OpenMM code with the backbone's topology and positions (N, CA, C; nanometers):
from openmm import Vec3, app, unit

residues = "MET SER LYS ASP ASN LYS GLU GLU LEU LYS ASN ASP THR ILE LYS GLU ASN GLN GLU GLU ILE LYS GLU SER GLU THR LEU THR GLU GLU VAL LEU GLU ASP ILE VAL GLU ASP GLU VAL SER GLU LEU GLU GLU ALA GLN ASN THR ALA LYS GLU PHE GLU ASN LYS TYR LEU ARG VAL SER ALA GLU MET GLN ASN MET GLN ARG ARG SER ASN GLU GLU ARG LEU THR LEU VAL LYS TYR ARG SER GLN ASP LEU ALA LYS LYS ILE ILE PRO SER LEU ASP ASN LEU GLU ARG ALA LEU ALA VAL GLU GLY ILE THR GLU GLU VAL LYS LYS GLY LEU GLU MET VAL GLN GLU SER LEU VAL SER ALA LEU LYS ASP GLU GLY ILE GLU GLU VAL PRO VAL THR THR PHE ASP HIS ASN PHE HIS MET ALA VAL GLN THR ILE PRO ALA ASP ASP GLU HIS PRO ALA ASP SER ILE VAL GLN VAL PHE GLN LYS GLY TYR LYS LEU HIS GLU ARG LEU LEU ARG PRO ALA MET VAL VAL VAL ALA GLN ALA".split()
positions = [
    Vec3(0.0700, -0.1138, 0.0060),
    Vec3(0.0059, 0.0025, -0.0046),
    Vec3(0.1108, 0.1388, 0.0166),
    Vec3(0.0340, 0.2171, -0.0812),
    Vec3(0.1159, 0.3354, -0.0777),
    Vec3(0.0883, 0.4256, 0.0324),
    Vec3(0.1506, 0.5143, 0.0149),
    Vec3(0.1468, 0.5828, 0.1459),
    Vec3(0.0420, 0.7142, 0.1273),
    Vec3(-0.0244, 0.7160, -0.0203),
    Vec3(-0.1154, 0.8288, -0.0301),
    Vec3(-0.2560, 0.7259, -0.0006),
    Vec3(-0.2368, 0.5651, -0.0127),
    Vec3(-0.3796, 0.5148, -0.0050),
    Vec3(-0.3219, 0.4669, 0.1416),
    Vec3(-0.2564, 0.5059, 0.2006),
    Vec3(-0.2734, 0.4639, 0.3304),
    Vec3(-0.3442, 0.5892, 0.4375),
    Vec3(-0.2581, 0.7137, 0.3584),
    Vec3(-0.3497, 0.8598, 0.4020),
    Vec3(-0.5189, 0.8122, 0.3641),
    Vec3(-0.5250, 0.8210, 0.2624),
    Vec3(-0.6700, 0.8141, 0.2405),
    Vec3(-0.7499, 0.7410, 0.3162),
    Vec3(-0.7202, 0.6042, 0.3624),
    Vec3(-0.7625, 0.4976, 0.4024),
    Vec3(-0.7848, 0.5815, 0.5893),
    Vec3(-0.6568, 0.6256, 0.6375),
    Vec3(-0.6241, 0.6941, 0.7336),
    Vec3(-0.8039, 0.8253, 0.7316),
    Vec3(-0.7677, 0.9054, 0.6652),
    Vec3(-0.8493, 0.9691, 0.6557),
    Vec3(-1.0255, 0.9498, 0.6259),
    Vec3(-1.0385, 0.8594, 0.5677),
    Vec3(-1.1504, 0.7577, 0.5579),
    Vec3(-1.2040, 0.7261, 0.6929),
    Vec3(-1.1323, 0.6793, 0.7697),
    Vec3(-1.1120, 0.5959, 0.8818),
    Vec3(-1.1779, 0.7191, 0.9811),
    Vec3(-1.1084, 0.8087, 0.9739),
    Vec3(-1.1465, 0.9249, 1.0620),
    Vec3(-1.2547, 0.9786, 1.0230),
    Vec3(-1.2919, 1.0031, 0.9118),
    Vec3(-1.4452, 1.0843, 0.8535),
    Vec3(-1.5670, 0.9788, 0.9123),
    Vec3(-1.5196, 0.8238, 0.8944),
    Vec3(-1.6614, 0.7620, 0.9562),
    Vec3(-1.6293, 0.7490, 1.0818),
    Vec3(-1.5231, 0.7565, 1.1664),
    Vec3(-1.5010, 0.7677, 1.3108),
    Vec3(-1.5883, 0.9187, 1.3588),
    Vec3(-1.5730, 1.0132, 1.2749),
    Vec3(-1.6148, 1.1923, 1.3434),
    Vec3(-1.8100, 1.1360, 1.2798),
    Vec3(-1.8162, 1.0771, 1.1557),
    Vec3(-1.9626, 1.0602, 1.1696),
    Vec3(-2.0525, 0.9613, 1.2543),
    Vec3(-1.9540, 0.8507, 1.3010),
    Vec3(-1.9950, 0.7697, 1.3959),
    Vec3(-2.0304, 0.8765, 1.5492),
    Vec3(-1.9410, 0.9262, 1.5620),
    Vec3(-1.9268, 1.0410, 1.6804),
    Vec3(-2.0684, 1.1181, 1.6652),
    Vec3(-2.0858, 1.1564, 1.5504),
    Vec3(-2.1804, 1.2779, 1.5366),
    Vec3(-2.3021, 1.1898, 1.5707),
    Vec3(-2.3292, 1.0857, 1.4913),
    Vec3(-2.4527, 1.0332, 1.5257),
    Vec3(-2.4815, 0.9497, 1.6918),
    Vec3(-2.3544, 0.9141, 1.7571),
    Vec3(-2.3519, 0.8899, 1.8886),
    Vec3(-2.3950, 1.0034, 1.9704),
    Vec3(-2.3465, 1.0854, 1.9139),
    Vec3(-2.3759, 1.2472, 1.9876),
    Vec3(-2.5324, 1.2910, 1.9700),
    Vec3(-2.5750, 1.2767, 1.8842),
    Vec3(-2.7101, 1.2979, 1.8448),
    Vec3(-2.7789, 1.1859, 1.8984),
    Vec3(-2.7675, 1.0730, 1.8989),
    Vec3(-2.8327, 0.9881, 1.9709),
    Vec3(-2.8480, 0.9941, 2.1224),
    Vec3(-2.7069, 1.0531, 2.1675),
    Vec3(-2.7077, 1.0677, 2.2926),
    Vec3(-2.8039, 1.1696, 2.3769),
    Vec3(-2.7915, 1.2743, 2.2563),
    Vec3(-2.8855, 1.3916, 2.3000),
    Vec3(-3.0076, 1.3602, 2.3069),
    Vec3(-3.0834, 1.3016, 2.1803),
    Vec3(-3.2040, 1.2608, 2.1896),
    Vec3(-3.2754, 1.1491, 2.3200),
    Vec3(-3.1302, 1.0526, 2.3619),
    Vec3(-3.1666, 1.0010, 2.4959),
    Vec3(-3.1746, 1.0615, 2.5910),
    Vec3(-3.0967, 1.1501, 2.6276),
    Vec3(-3.0726, 1.2747, 2.7396),
    Vec3(-3.1850, 1.3619, 2.7525),
    Vec3(-3.2627, 1.4252, 2.6164),
    Vec3(-3.3746, 1.4954, 2.6228),
    Vec3(-3.5071, 1.3623, 2.6928),
    Vec3(-3.4826, 1.2638, 2.6018),
    Vec3(-3.6035, 1.1673, 2.6980),
    Vec3(-3.5898, 1.1363, 2.8116),
    Vec3(-3.4744, 1.1076, 2.8718),
    Vec3(-3.4510, 1.0974, 3.0205),
    Vec3(-3.4979, 1.2452, 3.0886),
    Vec3(-3.4082, 1.3176, 3.0425),
    Vec3(-3.4856, 1.4794, 3.1237),
    Vec3(-3.6537, 1.4749, 3.0908),
    Vec3(-3.7094, 1.4683, 2.9890),
    Vec3(-3.8389, 1.4733, 2.9532),
    Vec3(-3.9137, 1.3767, 3.1073),
    Vec3(-3.8433, 1.2487, 3.0923),
    Vec3(-3.8956, 1.1374, 3.1905),
    Vec3(-3.8897, 1.1770, 3.3287),
    Vec3(-3.7649, 1.2392, 3.3445),
    Vec3(-3.7528, 1.3312, 3.4763),
    Vec3(-3.8238, 1.4257, 3.4947),
    Vec3(-3.8343, 1.5001, 3.4208),
    Vec3(-3.9007, 1.6469, 3.4500),
    Vec3(-4.0610, 1.5616, 3.4674),
    Vec3(-4.1335, 1.4947, 3.4071),
    Vec3(-4.2686, 1.4737, 3.4104),
    Vec3(-4.2624, 1.4028, 3.5419),
    Vec3(-4.1775, 1.3147, 3.5943),
    Vec3(-4.1964, 1.2627, 3.6923),
    Vec3(-4.2135, 1.3556, 3.8393),
    Vec3(-4.1201, 1.4208, 3.7878),
    Vec3(-4.0940, 1.5432, 3.9172),
    Vec3(-4.2515, 1.6227, 3.9237),
    Vec3(-4.2620, 1.6561, 3.8293),
    Vec3(-4.4093, 1.7494, 3.8158),
    Vec3(-4.5263, 1.6677, 3.8746),
    Vec3(-4.5221, 1.4764, 3.8439),
    Vec3(-4.6290, 1.4295, 3.8994),
    Vec3(-4.5738, 1.4365, 4.0744),
    Vec3(-4.4585, 1.4088, 4.0850),
    Vec3(-4.4488, 1.4220, 4.2522),
    Vec3(-4.4371, 1.5157, 4.3301),
    Vec3(-4.4513, 1.6450, 4.2658),
    Vec3(-4.4729, 1.7794, 4.3012),
    Vec3(-4.6208, 1.7750, 4.3077),
    Vec3(-4.7374, 1.7308, 4.2326),
    Vec3(-4.8630, 1.7012, 4.2398),
    Vec3(-4.9475, 1.6695, 4.3207),
    Vec3(-4.8332, 1.5354, 4.3690),
    Vec3(-4.9147, 1.4346, 4.4176),
    Vec3(-4.8590, 1.5108, 4.5939),
    Vec3(-4.7650, 1.5727, 4.6042),
    Vec3(-4.6998, 1.6092, 4.6918),
    Vec3(-4.8092, 1.7514, 4.7563),
    Vec3(-4.8525, 1.8517, 4.6476),
    Vec3(-4.9572, 1.9376, 4.6674),
    Vec3(-5.1170, 1.8789, 4.7135),
    Vec3(-5.1201, 1.7707, 4.6503),
    Vec3(-5.2510, 1.6945, 4.7059),
    Vec3(-5.2696, 1.6183, 4.8437),
    Vec3(-5.1422, 1.5996, 4.8630),
    Vec3(-5.1305, 1.5761, 4.9810),
    Vec3(-5.1364, 1.6734, 5.0922),
    Vec3(-5.0687, 1.7655, 5.0790),
    Vec3(-5.0382, 1.8915, 5.1892),
    Vec3(-5.1771, 1.9448, 5.1780),
    Vec3(-5.2554, 1.9801, 5.0754),
    Vec3(-5.4011, 2.0182, 5.1122),
    Vec3(-5.4812, 1.9169, 5.1787),
    Vec3(-5.4723, 1.7821, 5.1839),
    Vec3(-5.5426, 1.6890, 5.2314),
    Vec3(-5.4942, 1.7000, 5.3891),
    Vec3(-5.3696, 1.7259, 5.4324),
    Vec3(-5.3237, 1.7527, 5.5493),
    Vec3(-5.3987, 1.8337, 5.6382),
    Vec3(-5.3940, 1.9675, 5.5275),
    Vec3(-5.4563, 2.1112, 5.5789),
    Vec3(-5.5922, 2.1023, 5.5911),
    Vec3(-5.6614, 2.0109, 5.5332),
    Vec3(-5.8057, 2.0260, 5.5156),
    Vec3(-5.8367, 1.9182, 5.7098),
    Vec3(-5.7620, 1.8008, 5.6746),
    Vec3(-5.7923, 1.7336, 5.7875),
    Vec3(-5.7380, 1.8175, 5.9505),
    Vec3(-5.6183, 1.8405, 5.9069),
    Vec3(-5.5799, 2.0030, 6.0555),
    Vec3(-5.6729, 2.0834, 6.0734),
    Vec3(-5.7406, 2.1565, 6.0034),
    Vec3(-5.8528, 2.2482, 6.0158),
    Vec3(-6.0032, 2.1559, 6.0405),
    Vec3(-5.9845, 2.0759, 5.9753),
    Vec3(-6.1387, 1.9804, 6.0643),
    Vec3(-6.0975, 1.9274, 6.2218),
    Vec3(-5.9823, 1.8864, 6.2703),
    Vec3(-5.9464, 1.8654, 6.3788),
    Vec3(-5.9795, 1.9518, 6.4611),
    Vec3(-5.8953, 2.1035, 6.4043),
    Vec3(-5.9133, 2.1947, 6.4820),
    Vec3(-6.0818, 2.2342, 6.5277),
    Vec3(-6.1521, 2.2482, 6.4262),
    Vec3(-6.2519, 2.2701, 6.4648),
    Vec3(-6.3681, 2.2046, 6.5506),
    Vec3(-6.3185, 2.0674, 6.5041),
    Vec3(-6.3665, 1.9647, 6.6311),
    Vec3(-6.3274, 1.9745, 6.7430),
    Vec3(-6.2073, 2.0015, 6.7501),
    Vec3(-6.1877, 2.0335, 6.9051),
    Vec3(-6.2540, 2.1719, 6.9825),
    Vec3(-6.2352, 2.2723, 6.8966),
    Vec3(-6.3276, 2.3871, 6.9109),
    Vec3(-6.4699, 2.3525, 6.9479),
    Vec3(-6.5408, 2.3433, 6.8787),
    Vec3(-6.6826, 2.2644, 6.9102),
    Vec3(-6.6539, 2.1435, 7.0414),
    Vec3(-6.5675, 2.0963, 7.0260),
    Vec3(-6.5667, 1.9998, 7.1850),
    Vec3(-6.5784, 2.0464, 7.2970),
    Vec3(-6.4745, 2.1788, 7.3136),
    Vec3(-6.4568, 2.2558, 7.3900),
    Vec3(-6.5737, 2.3506, 7.4148),
    Vec3(-6.6416, 2.4276, 7.3316),
    Vec3(-6.7833, 2.4550, 7.3335),
    Vec3(-6.8608, 2.4174, 7.4265),
    Vec3(-6.8697, 2.2723, 7.3621),
    Vec3(-6.9815, 2.1925, 7.4194),
    Vec3(-6.9736, 2.1417, 7.5733),
    Vec3(-6.8116, 2.1722, 7.6063),
    Vec3(-6.8060, 2.1403, 7.7330),
    Vec3(-6.8052, 2.2214, 7.8053),
    Vec3(-6.7911, 2.3739, 7.7463),
    Vec3(-6.8275, 2.4894, 7.8584),
    Vec3(-6.9881, 2.4877, 7.8896),
    Vec3(-7.0481, 2.4903, 7.7686),
    Vec3(-7.1798, 2.5028, 7.7892),
    Vec3(-7.2063, 2.4137, 7.8634),
    Vec3(-7.2071, 2.2474, 7.8966),
    Vec3(-7.2398, 2.1947, 7.9755),
    Vec3(-7.2024, 2.2290, 8.1055),
    Vec3(-7.0737, 2.3016, 8.1134),
    Vec3(-7.0492, 2.3473, 8.2906),
    Vec3(-7.1054, 2.4291, 8.2968),
    Vec3(-7.1726, 2.5340, 8.2105),
    Vec3(-7.2095, 2.6296, 8.2303),
    Vec3(-7.3994, 2.6025, 8.2994),
    Vec3(-7.4459, 2.4900, 8.2098),
    Vec3(-7.6031, 2.4678, 8.2066),
    Vec3(-7.5746, 2.3618, 8.3508),
    Vec3(-7.4929, 2.3172, 8.3840),
    Vec3(-7.4976, 2.1465, 8.4318),
    Vec3(-7.5951, 2.1621, 8.5294),
    Vec3(-7.6143, 2.3215, 8.6026),
    Vec3(-7.7353, 2.2816, 8.7246),
    Vec3(-7.8705, 2.2992, 8.6880),
    Vec3(-7.9423, 2.3270, 8.5353),
    Vec3(-8.0426, 2.3358, 8.4981),
    Vec3(-8.1527, 2.2637, 8.5393),
    Vec3(-8.1635, 2.1151, 8.5163),
    Vec3(-8.2310, 2.0403, 8.5895),
    Vec3(-8.2400, 2.0011, 8.7004),
    Vec3(-8.1289, 2.0591, 8.8174),
    Vec3(-8.1657, 2.0259, 8.9473),
    Vec3(-8.2291, 2.1754, 8.9790),
    Vec3(-8.2098, 2.2713, 8.9223),
    Vec3(-8.2859, 2.4165, 8.9166),
    Vec3(-8.4264, 2.3970, 8.8805),
    Vec3(-8.4695, 2.3182, 8.7727),
    Vec3(-8.6222, 2.3117, 8.7590),
    Vec3(-8.6851, 2.1830, 8.8565),
    Vec3(-8.6043, 2.1136, 8.9356),
    Vec3(-8.6995, 2.0595, 9.0562),
    Vec3(-8.7064, 2.1055, 9.1908),
    Vec3(-8.6196, 2.2468, 9.1985),
    Vec3(-8.6086, 2.2631, 9.3176),
    Vec3(-8.7071, 2.4115, 9.3099),
    Vec3(-8.7350, 2.4599, 9.1937),
    Vec3(-8.7968, 2.5872, 9.1794),
    Vec3(-8.9629, 2.5622, 9.2330),
    Vec3(-9.0056, 2.4396, 9.2047),
    Vec3(-9.1320, 2.4170, 9.2363),
    Vec3(-9.1748, 2.3823, 9.4250),
    Vec3(-9.0289, 2.3455, 9.4717),
    Vec3(-8.9789, 2.3918, 9.6520),
    Vec3(-9.0187, 2.5117, 9.6736),
    Vec3(-8.9802, 2.6195, 9.5964),
    Vec3(-8.9312, 2.7528, 9.6511),
    Vec3(-9.0500, 2.7991, 9.6400),
    Vec3(-9.1382, 2.7755, 9.5419),
    Vec3(-9.3015, 2.8021, 9.4985),
    Vec3(-9.3722, 2.7618, 9.6311),
    Vec3(-9.3529, 2.6497, 9.6955),
    Vec3(-9.4589, 2.5936, 9.8183),
    Vec3(-9.4021, 2.6314, 9.9105),
    Vec3(-9.2922, 2.7116, 9.9076),
    Vec3(-9.2452, 2.7647, 10.0517),
    Vec3(-9.3008, 2.9173, 10.0842),
    Vec3(-9.3107, 2.9873, 9.9561),
    Vec3(-9.3628, 3.0910, 9.9755),
    Vec3(-9.5333, 3.0699, 9.9567),
    Vec3(-9.5935, 2.9847, 9.9510),
    Vec3(-9.6992, 2.9564, 9.9541),
    Vec3(-9.7375, 2.9192, 10.1194),
    Vec3(-9.6398, 2.8441, 10.1757),
    Vec3(-9.6423, 2.8241, 10.2870),
    Vec3(-9.6226, 2.9468, 10.3800),
    Vec3(-9.5495, 3.0440, 10.3511),
    Vec3(-9.4971, 3.1685, 10.4117),
    Vec3(-9.6334, 3.2651, 10.3820),
    Vec3(-9.7262, 3.2781, 10.3141),
    Vec3(-9.8097, 3.3044, 10.2860),
    Vec3(-9.9701, 3.3114, 10.3557),
    Vec3(-9.9492, 3.1518, 10.4350),
    Vec3(-10.0787, 3.1136, 10.4990),
    Vec3(-10.0794, 3.1760, 10.6492),
    Vec3(-10.1979, 3.2155, 10.6763),
    Vec3(-10.1899, 3.3073, 10.7772),
    Vec3(-10.2290, 3.1743, 10.9357),
    Vec3(-10.1846, 3.2291, 11.0251),
    Vec3(-10.2079, 3.1533, 11.1347),
    Vec3(-10.0774, 3.0625, 11.2052),
    Vec3(-9.9792, 3.0932, 11.0844),
    Vec3(-9.8590, 2.9996, 11.1812),
    Vec3(-9.7906, 3.0733, 11.2521),
    Vec3(-9.7222, 3.0228, 11.3203),
    Vec3(-9.6203, 3.1026, 11.4081),
    Vec3(-9.5090, 3.1308, 11.3710),
    Vec3(-9.4800, 3.2331, 11.4648),
    Vec3(-9.3467, 3.2946, 11.4151),
    Vec3(-9.2245, 3.1977, 11.4142),
    Vec3(-9.2359, 3.0964, 11.5226),
    Vec3(-9.0958, 3.0577, 11.4623),
    Vec3(-9.1007, 2.9457, 11.3394),
    Vec3(-9.2094, 2.9523, 11.3188),
    Vec3(-9.2441, 2.8474, 11.2154),
    Vec3(-9.2225, 2.9397, 11.0722),
    Vec3(-9.2726, 3.0205, 11.1025),
    Vec3(-9.2594, 3.1111, 10.9792),
    Vec3(-9.0904, 3.1485, 10.9513),
    Vec3(-9.0008, 3.2031, 11.0763),
    Vec3(-8.8834, 3.1855, 11.0157),
    Vec3(-8.8134, 3.0821, 10.9918),
    Vec3(-8.8445, 2.9936, 11.0188),
    Vec3(-8.8129, 2.8357, 10.9894),
    Vec3(-8.7966, 2.8577, 10.8433),
    Vec3(-8.9363, 2.8580, 10.7829),
    Vec3(-8.9721, 2.8699, 10.6271),
    Vec3(-8.8596, 2.9629, 10.5785),
    Vec3(-8.8250, 3.0785, 10.6307),
    Vec3(-8.7650, 3.1880, 10.5734),
    Vec3(-8.6028, 3.1442, 10.5430),
    Vec3(-8.5752, 3.0883, 10.6493),
    Vec3(-8.4701, 3.0702, 10.6276),
    Vec3(-8.3980, 2.9239, 10.5551),
    Vec3(-8.5179, 2.8327, 10.5251),
    Vec3(-8.5051, 2.7496, 10.4183),
    Vec3(-8.5211, 2.8548, 10.2689),
    Vec3(-8.5931, 2.8820, 10.2721),
    Vec3(-8.6287, 2.9704, 10.1724),
    Vec3(-8.4729, 3.0532, 10.1072),
    Vec3(-8.4323, 3.1366, 10.2315),
    Vec3(-8.2905, 3.2274, 10.1673),
    Vec3(-8.2268, 3.0859, 10.1506),
    Vec3(-8.1699, 2.9701, 10.2155),
    Vec3(-8.0660, 2.8957, 10.2083),
    Vec3(-8.0974, 2.8584, 10.0578),
    Vec3(-8.2226, 2.8170, 9.9900),
    Vec3(-8.2533, 2.7622, 9.8464),
    Vec3(-8.2097, 2.8949, 9.7552),
    Vec3(-8.2298, 3.0042, 9.7782),
    Vec3(-8.2385, 3.0863, 9.6867),
    Vec3(-8.0742, 3.1234, 9.6731),
    Vec3(-7.9754, 3.1413, 9.7777),
    Vec3(-7.8623, 3.1610, 9.7836),
    Vec3(-7.7782, 3.0556, 9.6928),
    Vec3(-7.8502, 2.9397, 9.7504),
    Vec3(-7.7408, 2.8192, 9.6518),
    Vec3(-7.8235, 2.8551, 9.5124),
    Vec3(-7.9069, 2.8614, 9.4519),
    Vec3(-7.9408, 2.9112, 9.3288),
    Vec3(-7.8618, 3.0070, 9.2445),
    Vec3(-7.8349, 3.1026, 9.3390),
    Vec3(-7.7830, 3.2111, 9.2780),
    Vec3(-7.6261, 3.1828, 9.2751),
    Vec3(-7.5745, 3.1229, 9.3435),
    Vec3(-7.4421, 3.0598, 9.3513),
    Vec3(-7.4531, 2.9785, 9.2192),
    Vec3(-7.5038, 2.8928, 9.1707),
    Vec3(-7.5033, 2.8444, 9.0465),
    Vec3(-7.5390, 2.9501, 8.9054),
    Vec3(-7.5885, 3.0472, 8.9306),
    Vec3(-7.5983, 3.1276, 8.8259),
    Vec3(-7.7783, 3.1428, 8.8074),
    Vec3(-7.8287, 3.1010, 8.8942),
    Vec3(-7.9702, 3.0896, 8.8787),
    Vec3(-8.0237, 3.2468, 8.9233),
    Vec3(-8.1365, 3.3090, 8.8645),
    Vec3(-8.2007, 3.3774, 8.9264),
    Vec3(-8.3330, 3.4200, 8.8900),
    Vec3(-8.4042, 3.4798, 8.9753),
    Vec3(-8.5274, 3.5297, 8.9055),
    Vec3(-8.5207, 3.6286, 8.7922),
    Vec3(-8.6411, 3.5942, 8.7543),
    Vec3(-8.6926, 3.6852, 8.6058),
    Vec3(-8.7359, 3.8405, 8.6285),
    Vec3(-8.6552, 3.9227, 8.6041),
    Vec3(-8.7407, 4.0737, 8.6990),
    Vec3(-8.8676, 4.0912, 8.6074),
    Vec3(-8.9329, 4.1646, 8.6909),
    Vec3(-9.1041, 4.2028, 8.6379),
    Vec3(-9.1219, 4.3105, 8.6654),
    Vec3(-9.0861, 4.4164, 8.5713),
    Vec3(-9.0698, 4.5383, 8.5758),
    Vec3(-9.1973, 4.5540, 8.4638),
    Vec3(-9.1418, 4.5629, 8.3240),
    Vec3(-9.2480, 4.5734, 8.2227),
    Vec3(-9.2530, 4.4142, 8.1803),
    Vec3(-9.3311, 4.4189, 8.0754),
    Vec3(-9.4030, 4.3233, 8.0003),
    Vec3(-9.3023, 4.2885, 7.9422),
    Vec3(-9.2654, 4.1630, 7.9150),
    Vec3(-9.1557, 4.1077, 7.8022),
    Vec3(-9.1820, 3.9637, 7.8068),
    Vec3(-9.2310, 3.9377, 7.6566),
    Vec3(-9.2403, 3.7941, 7.5953),
    Vec3(-9.1692, 3.7090, 7.6104),
    Vec3(-9.0249, 3.7681, 7.5907),
    Vec3(-8.9341, 3.6481, 7.6495),
    Vec3(-8.9076, 3.5838, 7.7825),
    Vec3(-8.9507, 3.6663, 7.8641),
    Vec3(-8.9132, 3.6257, 8.0126),
    Vec3(-9.0747, 3.6092, 8.0996),
    Vec3(-9.1846, 3.6455, 8.0328),
    Vec3(-9.2976, 3.6539, 8.1015),
    Vec3(-9.4214, 3.5967, 8.0081),
    Vec3(-9.5235, 3.5232, 8.0697),
    Vec3(-9.6420, 3.4378, 7.9959),
    Vec3(-9.7484, 3.5382, 8.0600),
    Vec3(-9.8185, 3.6314, 7.9844),
    Vec3(-9.9733, 3.7177, 8.0509),
    Vec3(-10.0365, 3.6136, 8.0209),
    Vec3(-10.0919, 3.5868, 8.1540),
    Vec3(-10.1888, 3.4976, 8.2151),
    Vec3(-10.3295, 3.5504, 8.1892),
    Vec3(-10.3238, 3.6950, 8.2205),
    Vec3(-10.4565, 3.7715, 8.2166),
    Vec3(-10.3826, 3.8874, 8.1841),
    Vec3(-10.4879, 3.9728, 8.1260),
    Vec3(-10.4915, 4.1463, 8.1036),
    Vec3(-10.6065, 4.1987, 8.1635),
    Vec3(-10.5671, 4.3200, 8.2189),
    Vec3(-10.6432, 4.4196, 8.2758),
    Vec3(-10.6060, 4.5419, 8.1765),
    Vec3(-10.7515, 4.6177, 8.1643),
    Vec3(-10.7208, 4.7636, 8.0949),
    Vec3(-10.6126, 4.8462, 8.1815),
    Vec3(-10.4830, 4.9000, 8.0753),
    Vec3(-10.4182, 5.0040, 8.1591),
    Vec3(-10.4867, 5.1344, 8.1960),
    Vec3(-10.4454, 5.1810, 8.3702),
    Vec3(-10.5126, 5.3290, 8.4053),
    Vec3(-10.4061, 5.4169, 8.4397),
    Vec3(-10.4135, 5.4826, 8.5325),
    Vec3(-10.3579, 5.5966, 8.5455),
    Vec3(-10.2296, 5.4915, 8.6458),
    Vec3(-10.2690, 5.4421, 8.7341),
    Vec3(-10.1620, 5.3575, 8.8245),
    Vec3(-10.1137, 5.2481, 8.7482),
    Vec3(-10.1267, 5.1698, 8.6632),
    Vec3(-10.0696, 5.0674, 8.5736),
    Vec3(-10.0686, 5.1196, 8.4221),
    Vec3(-9.9662, 5.1632, 8.3774),
    Vec3(-9.9348, 5.2092, 8.2330),
    Vec3(-9.9617, 5.0992, 8.1558),
    Vec3(-9.9460, 5.1010, 7.9767),
    Vec3(-9.9429, 4.9807, 7.9143),
    Vec3(-9.8417, 4.9277, 7.9374),
    Vec3(-9.8640, 4.8104, 7.9292),
    Vec3(-9.7367, 4.6834, 7.9357),
    Vec3(-9.6704, 4.6641, 8.0678),
    Vec3(-9.7095, 4.7351, 8.1574),
    Vec3(-9.6727, 4.7225, 8.3029),
    Vec3(-9.7261, 4.6078, 8.3745),
    Vec3(-9.6710, 4.5387, 8.4507),
    Vec3(-9.7165, 4.4111, 8.5210),
    Vec3(-9.7536, 4.4291, 8.6671),
    Vec3(-9.9101, 4.3770, 8.6393),
    Vec3(-9.9798, 4.4290, 8.7709),
    Vec3(-9.9658, 4.3396, 8.8479),
    Vec3(-9.9674, 4.2073, 8.8589),
    Vec3(-9.9452, 4.1274, 8.9579),
    Vec3(-9.8516, 4.0036, 8.8986),
    Vec3(-9.7860, 3.8872, 8.9597),
    Vec3(-9.7611, 3.7972, 8.9438),
    Vec3(-9.7743, 3.6505, 8.9952),
    Vec3(-9.8460, 3.5836, 8.9391),
    Vec3(-9.8701, 3.4258, 8.9747),
    Vec3(-9.8060, 3.3835, 9.0116),
    Vec3(-9.6775, 3.3580, 8.9291),
    Vec3(-9.5802, 3.2657, 8.9912),
    Vec3(-9.4395, 3.3291, 8.9099),
    Vec3(-9.2923, 3.3091, 9.0201),
    Vec3(-9.2130, 3.3803, 8.9397),
    Vec3(-9.1674, 3.2882, 8.8568),
    Vec3(-9.0655, 3.3776, 8.7528),
    Vec3(-8.9850, 3.3207, 8.6429),
    Vec3(-8.8520, 3.3097, 8.6669),
    Vec3(-8.7793, 3.1929, 8.6351),
    Vec3(-8.6479, 3.1558, 8.6545),
    Vec3(-8.5417, 3.1727, 8.5422),
    Vec3(-8.4608, 3.2292, 8.5874),
    Vec3(-8.3444, 3.1814, 8.3986),
    Vec3(-8.2051, 3.1132, 8.4806),
    Vec3(-8.1350, 3.0554, 8.3983),
    Vec3(-8.0264, 3.0317, 8.4410),
    Vec3(-7.8785, 3.0881, 8.3226),
    Vec3(-7.8063, 3.1998, 8.3796),
    Vec3(-7.7474, 3.2570, 8.3149),
    Vec3(-7.8324, 3.3695, 8.2188),
    Vec3(-7.8569, 3.3366, 8.0887),
    Vec3(-7.9392, 3.4165, 7.9741),
    Vec3(-8.0398, 3.3014, 7.9313),
    Vec3(-8.0365, 3.1843, 7.9854),
    Vec3(-8.1360, 3.1159, 7.9326),
    Vec3(-8.2590, 3.0645, 8.0396),
    Vec3(-8.3672, 3.0763, 7.9859),
    Vec3(-8.4998, 3.1152, 8.0526),
    Vec3(-8.5148, 2.9532, 8.0889),
    Vec3(-8.5177, 2.9304, 8.2185),
    Vec3(-8.5761, 2.8005, 8.2545),
    Vec3(-8.7272, 2.8106, 8.2902),
    Vec3(-8.7977, 2.8745, 8.3435),
    Vec3(-8.9404, 2.9063, 8.3571),
    Vec3(-8.9902, 3.0611, 8.3364),
    Vec3(-9.0959, 3.0515, 8.2563),
    Vec3(-9.1166, 3.2101, 8.2529),
    Vec3(-9.1959, 3.2645, 8.3707),
    Vec3(-9.2065, 3.3660, 8.3841),
    Vec3(-9.3113, 3.4393, 8.5102),
    Vec3(-9.4451, 3.4442, 8.4216),
    Vec3(-9.5170, 3.4010, 8.5150),
    Vec3(-9.6632, 3.4241, 8.4798),
    Vec3(-9.7231, 3.5156, 8.5410),
    Vec3(-9.7534, 3.6500, 8.4851),
    Vec3(-9.8118, 3.7222, 8.5380),
    Vec3(-9.9688, 3.8302, 8.4665),
    Vec3(-9.9956, 3.9243, 8.5364),
    Vec3(-10.0935, 3.9882, 8.4438),
    Vec3(-10.0498, 4.1149, 8.4005),
    Vec3(-10.1086, 4.1213, 8.3160),
    Vec3(-10.0422, 4.2573, 8.2252),
    Vec3(-10.1422, 4.3729, 8.1960),
    Vec3(-10.1296, 4.5113, 8.2217),
    Vec3(-10.1876, 4.5963, 8.1838),
    Vec3(-10.2010, 4.6406, 8.0232),
    Vec3(-10.2755, 4.6418, 7.9430),
    Vec3(-10.3041, 4.6574, 7.8236),
    Vec3(-10.3816, 4.8022, 7.7967),
    Vec3(-10.3187, 4.8824, 7.7146),
    Vec3(-10.3832, 4.9903, 7.6506),
    Vec3(-10.5514, 4.9369, 7.5491),
] * unit.nanometer
topology = app.Topology()
chain = topology.addChain("A")
for resn in residues:
    res = topology.addResidue(resn, chain)
    for name in ("N", "CA", "C"):
        topology.addAtom(name, app.Element.getBySymbol(name[0]), res)
């Protein structure tokens, strides 16, 4: 082989190698692009999944906080009104004590004893937040009008003329309305 042939063969080999390298570079770039696209799509999918789990976590966390808040509010309400049932059972006894005190002919000692029992019951109820409904002017939220009379100079319209039965409330909750006679115009 001549020198020129050797050189030509060498150049051809170099060209072939260069073409192979270009082809492999092109193939490598395409493979890399495919790999990058796959990785990017996997990353986006993972980010979407992470966002979805984060949203679920935030919702569940908010729901738990709401449940705890409602539970605390219910517990406070139960504590605030825990004596309601007992008060409803004791109030008729107070009514009976008032009727007994209104009876004529009882001795002073018996009357004093009944007053002491009445005062201790009223005091115990006040300690629990139970108090009488005020009876100044008629309020349909706290009073039950069992009778009406015409208003006059002595009793203006919507004034309470007589109380048949006292009303009681526990904090702002009405236990029993006052039964009253109301003056109407």
